[in-house]
N, C-alpha and C positions, 0 to 999 in steps of 0.2 A: 072178729079180729079186733085187737086192741086199737082204739081210735088214736091213741097217742102215737103208736107206731105208724099208722097210716099218715098222720099229719107230718111225720118226720121222714117220710119215704124219700123225699128229694135229697136228703142228707146222705143216703147210701144205705145198703141193706144191713150193715153192721153198726149203724150209728147208735142204736140203742145200747149195744154192748159197750161201745167206746165211751159214750157219755156216762153210763152207769159205773164204769170202772175208774172214773176220775175222782180225785179228792180235791175239792175247792176250798180254799181258805178265804174268809172274809174278815178283814180288819176294819172295824167301825160299822156299827149296825143301825145307826140312825140314818136319815136321809137316803142317799143312794144305796147304802147297805141293806136297808129294810126292803127296798125294791128287789134287790138281788136274791134275798131269801125267799121271795115269792116266785121269781122267774126261773132260777136255776133248777129247782126240783121239777118244775113243769117241763123243762127241756130234757130232763132225764138224768141230771146229776144226782147221785145218791149218797155221796160221802162228803161231809163238811167238817171244817174246823172253824169255829167262830171265836173271835176275840174282841172284847169290849168290856171295860170296867164299870160302865155307867148304868144308871137306872132310868126307868120311865118316870117322867114328870109331866105335869100339865103343860109346861112351857115347850116340851119337845114332841108332844103327841101329834101336833099338826103336820109333822113330817116323818113320823115313825109309823109306817104301815104295819098293821097287825096288832097294834096296841089298843087297849081298852081303857075306859075311865077307871075300872078296878085295878088295872096295872099301875096307874099313877097313884091311886090311893094306897096300894100295897107296896109302892116303891119297888116294883118287880125289876129284876135285872133285864137289860136289853137282850142278853144272851138267852134268857128263858123265853122271852117273847119270840125270838128268832127260831129257837128250837121248836117251839109249839107250832109255828107256822109251817116249818119244813115237814114236821111229822103229820100235820093235818093234810098235807098234799101227798106225802109218801110215808106211810106208817113204817115202812121197812128201811127208811133212810138211817144211816149211821152218822150221828152228830156228836162231835166233841166240842162242848161249850166251855170256853175259858173266860170266866168273869174276871178279867185282869187286863193290864196293858199287854200289848202283843209281845213286848220284850220278855214277858214272863211266860209266854206260851210258845217259845221258839222250838221246843222239842216236838210239839204237835204240828206246828206250821211247817217244819222241815219235811213232813210226810206229804205235803200238798203237791199236786201236779200243776196248779196255778193258784196265784194269790191275787185277790182284789183288794185294793187299798182305798178306803173311804175315810181318809183322815183329814183333819182340819188344817194342819200346818205344813209349810214347806219343809221344815226340819224333819218332821215325821215322815214325809214322802221320801226324803233323801235317805234316811235310815232304813226305811222299809225296802226301798229299791236295792240298796246295798246288801241287805240281808238276802233278798231273792237272787241277786247276782252271785252271791257267795255260794248258794246251794243250787244254782243253775235252774231256778224256777221262773217261768214266765210270770211277769207282773203286769196287772192291768190297773192303772191308776185312774181314779175318778176325782175330779175337783171342780167346784163351782163357787162363785161368789156374787154378791150384789154390791155395786158401788154407786155412790152419788155421781150423777152426770148432769150436764146442763139441761134443765127442764124436767128433771126427774131422776130415774135410776137406770142403771145398766146391769143386766144379767149376763154373765158369761161363764163358760166352763170348758172342760176338755176331758177326753178319755184317751189314754195312751196305753198301747200294748208295747211293753218293753221286754224283749226277749234276749237271752244271753247271746252275745256276739253282734247284736244289732244296736242301733242308736238308742241312747238312754235319755232320761229326762233332762240331763245336762246338755246333751247334743241338740235336743229339740228346743232348748231355751225355756222349758217349763221351770227348771231349776237354774238359778244363777246366784252369785255371791250377794248381789244387791237384795234379792228377795229373801235370802236366808238372814241377812243382816236386819232387814226391816221387819220381817215376819208378820204377814197379814193376820189381822184379828179375825175371829170367827164371823163369817158372813158379812164382813165389812160394815157398812152403815145400815144394814137391813133391820137392825133391832134384835131383841132377845128372842122373839118368836117369829122368825122370817117365814113367810108363806112361799115356800120353794118346792112344794111337793111335785109340781109338774116338771121343772127342769131336772130335778133329781131323777124322775122317771125316765126322761129322755136319755140322760147320761147312762143310767143303769141298763137300759135297753141296748144302747150302742155297745156297752161293755159285754153283755151277754152275746150279742151278735159276733163280736170279735173273737170270743172264746170258741163259739161254734164253728166259725170259719177256720180257726186255727186247727181244730181237731177233726172236723168233719166238713172239709171244704166242698161247698156245693158249686163252686166255679173256680177254675184255675187251680193254682197251687196254694198251699196253706200260707196265710198272710202272717209273716213273722214279726212285722213291725207296723204300727198304725198310730196315727195321731188325728183324732177327730175333735175339731174345735166348734163349740156351740155358741152361737150368738142368740141369746134368749130374747133380745128385743126384736130381732128380725125373724126369729124362729127358723134359723138356718144352721146347717152343719156343713163345715168345710174341712178340707185336709191340706190347705196350702202350706202349712208349716212343714209337713213331711216332704214336700217337693224339694226343699233345699237340703234335706238329709237323706234322700233316697239312696245315694251311693256312698254315704258317709260311713267310714269305719270308726267305730267308737274308740276314742282315745282316753276316755275316763275309766273304763274297766278293761284291763288287759289280762291275757291268760285265762280266758273264760273256761277253758277245759279244766282248770283247777280251782275255779272260784275267783274271788276278787282280792286275793292277798296282794296283788300288784295294783290295787286301786290308786289312781292318781286323780285328785280332786281339783276342779277349777278349769 
């Protein structure tokens, strides 16, 4: 018997079929995105749309799983590395690799059943969530940063499952006008080569768990909304923010059955 199916038995007898039938989009393939391209094929996802315009460089290899020194020397596309990783795990996987900004890959991303966002800016998160709401696609946002703090540095991050009809990133306070106006720089004060591979791994694992719970719930009903906050200094994950929005009806996206043409921002 296939060991993979045995290990997924608690997800239900049809979990392998359900997971194999999904198309997962991953926007941003460094950091958390590079962890996702390892984990998602292992849980059974077999169809992917990848979007990232960047290349492998020495400065990003310390947080880009699957890359090699030769990839940096050859300036390989991050999409090529991600596709290689996926096919090394599942040679039968179907991969659409878009070496471009995600805005230039929307026709492929529209086919996705779920989209993971591993982007650096709040503005990009805002645009990507709006795209997902427009086409009624569950969106799983991963974000982390390192900031200067008294006596050292602070690592923090979050993973949010934003489903049509439920609280959005604005409802949960992840997005607000102040953050969009200030626009955080990449990795705050952590430097040009931040050593953040382990918090990226934590966040990616949480994101994969949220997807599996959504489509193959192993306890209770599918979880349509979630907000996991990661305190990297205390190595703790909490969901306090969601408590305030548990019964909140999203006022930022209305008319979800038709997409977000009635989107009201702020």
